[in-house]
C-alpha positions in Angstrom: 0.2 -0.1 -0.2 3.5 2.2 0.8 4.2 2.1 -2.9 0.9 3.6 -4.3 2.8 7.4 -2.4 6.2 6.0 -2.8 6.4 5.7 -6.6 5.3 8.5 -7.7 7.6 10.6 -5.0 10.0 8.3 -6.8 9.0 9.4 -10.1 9.2 12.9 -9.1 12.9 12.2 -8.2 14.4 10.6 -11.5 13.8 7.0 -10.3 11.9 5.0 -12.3 10.1 1.4 -10.9 11.0 -1.6 -12.8 7.6 -2.9 -15.0 7.7 -6.4 -12.5 7.8 -4.2 -9.3 4.5 -2.4 -10.5 3.0 -6.0 -11.5 4.1 -7.8 -8.8 1.9 -5.3 -6.3 -0.7 -4.6 -9.1 0.2 -1.0 -9.1 -0.2 -1.0 -13.5 -1.7 1.7 -13.4 1.7 3.6 -13.1 2.7 1.5 -16.4 1.7 4.0 -18.9 3.2 7.1 -16.5 6.7 5.2 -16.3 6.7 4.5 -19.8 5.9 8.1 -20.9 9.0 9.4 -18.6 11.2 7.3 -20.5 9.9 7.9 -24.2 9.3 11.5 -23.4 6.0 10.9 -24.8 3.3 14.0 -23.4 0.4 12.5 -25.1 0.9 8.8 -23.7 1.5 10.7 -19.9 -1.4 12.7 -20.3 -3.6 10.0 -21.3 -2.6 7.4 -18.3 -3.5 10.7 -15.9 -6.7 10.7 -17.7 -7.3 7.2 -17.9 -6.9 6.7 -13.7 -7.4 10.1 -13.2 -10.0 9.4 -10.5 -7.8 6.2 -8.5 -4.9 9.3 -8.6 -7.4 11.8 -7.5 -8.2 9.3 -4.6 -5.1 8.1 -3.4 -3.9 12.3 -3.7 -1.1 11.7 -5.7 -2.4 13.0 -9.0 -0.7 16.7 -8.7 2.7 15.0 -8.2 2.4 13.0 -11.0 1.0 15.8 -13.1 4.1 17.4 -12.4 6.3 15.3 -14.1 5.3 17.0 -17.3 8.4 19.0 -17.7 10.4 15.6 -16.9 8.7 14.5 -19.9 9.3 17.9 -21.9 13.1 17.3 -21.1 13.2 13.7 -22.3 12.0 14.6 -25.3 13.9 17.7 -26.0 16.8 15.0 -25.4 15.8 12.4 -27.8 15.7 15.2 -30.2 19.3 16.3 -29.4 20.7 13.0 -29.7 19.2 12.7 -33.5 20.4 15.7 -34.3 23.8 15.0 -32.6 24.0 11.5 -35.3 23.3 14.0 -38.6 25.6 16.7 -37.8 27.7 16.7 -34.7 29.1 20.3 -34.9 25.4 21.9 -34.4 23.7 19.2 -32.2 23.9 22.0 -29.0 22.0 24.2 -31.3 18.6 23.6 -31.1 15.8 25.5 -33.4 12.2 26.0 -31.6 10.7 24.8 -34.6 12.0 21.0 -34.4 10.8 21.0 -30.9 7.2 22.3 -32.4 7.4 19.9 -35.0 7.9 16.6 -32.6 5.4 17.8 -30.5 2.9 18.2 -33.6 3.4 14.4 -34.9 2.6 13.7 -30.6 -0.5 15.5 -31.3 0.1 18.1 -29.0 -0.7 21.4 -31.0 1.5 24.2 -29.6 3.2 27.1 -31.2 6.5 28.9 -30.8 5.7 31.0 -28.1 4.5 28.0 -25.7 7.5 26.1 -26.8 10.0 28.9 -25.6 7.9 29.4 -22.6 8.8 25.7 -22.0 12.4 25.5 -22.7 12.5 28.3 -20.4 10.9 27.0 -17.7 13.5 24.0 -18.5 16.2 25.8 -18.4 15.2 27.8 -15.3 14.4 24.7 -13.3 18.0 23.1 -14.4 16.3 20.4 -16.2 18.3 21.9 -19.4 21.4 23.6 -19.5 22.0 26.1 -21.9 20.0 29.6 -23.1 18.0 31.1 -25.3 19.0 33.1 -27.8 15.7 34.8 -28.7 16.2 36.6 -32.0 17.0 32.8 -33.7 14.2 31.0 -32.1 17.0 28.9 -31.0 17.9 26.7 -27.9 21.8 26.6 -27.6 22.6 23.6 -24.9 25.3 23.6 -22.9 28.5 21.3 -24.8 29.1 19.2 -21.5 26.0 17.5 -19.5 23.2 19.8 -21.3 21.2 17.4 -19.1 21.9 17.3 -15.7 20.7 14.5 -14.0 17.8 15.0 -10.7 20.0 12.3 -8.8 17.1 12.5 -6.5 16.8 15.6 -6.0 13.6 17.3 -6.3 12.6 19.5 -9.8 12.0 23.0 -8.3 8.4 24.0 -7.7 
């Protein structure tokens, strides 16, 4: 029973449970949340939260799980970064906002450049992404060393 409350806290600290643990203790409602965090799939996270909303609200963990959205955005940006690094390693640290918008459109999340700019600013501010924002050219310039710091058991600043 304690895992119902411990899992969301651990997720917010960046610690993901194994699927076998979720299956063993019949906590399958967290399965899609964990998958969304691993994949950077915002659509899956929102679907999982919507599907199990009553259950999460009753147990009082809904707001904690909702805050995981920033970690999902971080993971998505990280995936875009690695794909770009394979294509053109010299410019991998420069992410155009248009690319992030296209990735979100592919996930059926309709956001414009201003919304993505705001999300990236929050990710930088909360230290989920190291870098700065070049407003004129609509580019996020990531740090060349460790652009995605690990949470290491530290909560995301509220």
